C-alpha positions in Angstrom: 18.0 -15.9 7.9 15.9 -17.3 5.7 11.9 -16.0 5.9 9.1 -18.4 6.7 6.9 -20.7 4.4 3.4 -20.3 4.1 0.8 -18.6 6.0 2.6 -17.0 9.0 4.2 -14.1 6.2 1.3 -11.8 6.5 -1.4 -13.5 5.2 -3.8 -13.0 8.8 -6.3 -9.7 8.6 -5.1 -7.8 11.5 -1.2 -8.0 9.4 -2.8 -7.4 5.7 -4.8 -4.5 7.9 -2.4 -2.7 8.7 -0.3 -3.3 5.2 -3.5 -1.8 3.9 -3.1 1.1 6.5 0.3 1.9 6.3 -0.3 2.3 1.7 -3.2 4.4 2.4 -1.5 6.7 5.0 1.5 6.6 2.1 -0.9 7.3 -1.0 -2.1 11.0 1.0 1.9 11.4 2.0 2.6 11.3 -2.7 -0.3 12.6 -3.1 0.4 15.4 -0.9 3.3 15.8 -2.4 2.2 15.7 -5.9 0.2 18.7 -4.8 2.4 21.1 -3.0 4.6 20.5 -5.9 2.1 21.0 -8.2 1.2 24.3 -7.4 5.0 25.2 -6.6 5.7 24.5 -10.5 8.0 21.2 -9.8 7.9 18.4 -11.4 5.8 15.2 -10.1 6.3 13.4 -12.6 7.6 10.8 -10.5 5.0 11.0 -7.5 2.5 9.9 -9.5 4.2 6.6 -10.6 4.7 5.6 -7.3 0.9 6.5 -6.9 -0.3 4.2 -9.4 2.4 1.7 -8.0 0.8 2.7 -4.4 -2.3 2.2 -5.0 -1.3 -1.5 -7.4 -0.2 -2.9 -4.5 -3.1 -1.6 -1.8 -5.5 -3.3 -4.7 -2.9 -6.6 -3.9 -3.7 -6.7 -0.3 -7.5 -5.7 -0.9 -7.7 -8.5 -3.1 -4.8 -11.1 -0.4 -7.7 -9.8 2.3 -10.7 -11.2 1.4 -8.8 -14.7 0.1 -7.6 -14.5 3.7 -10.1 -17.2 5.7 -12.4 -15.3 9.1 -11.1 -17.1 12.4 -13.1 -18.9 13.8 
């Protein structure tokens, strides 16, 4: 099934807000996992890569939210 085109694809402030909240929760969990693994002396470089890409995605989501006009 094809996704609809245009503004209905996640561009509303509410949808972006939800995506931002999810990304922020993911970052918290990933950082927690890094702390646990580091304390145990286990490798955690892969998690650091995931943190970086999640931070990049979060920045894009926040920028998109700023671009979306408010509803009148």
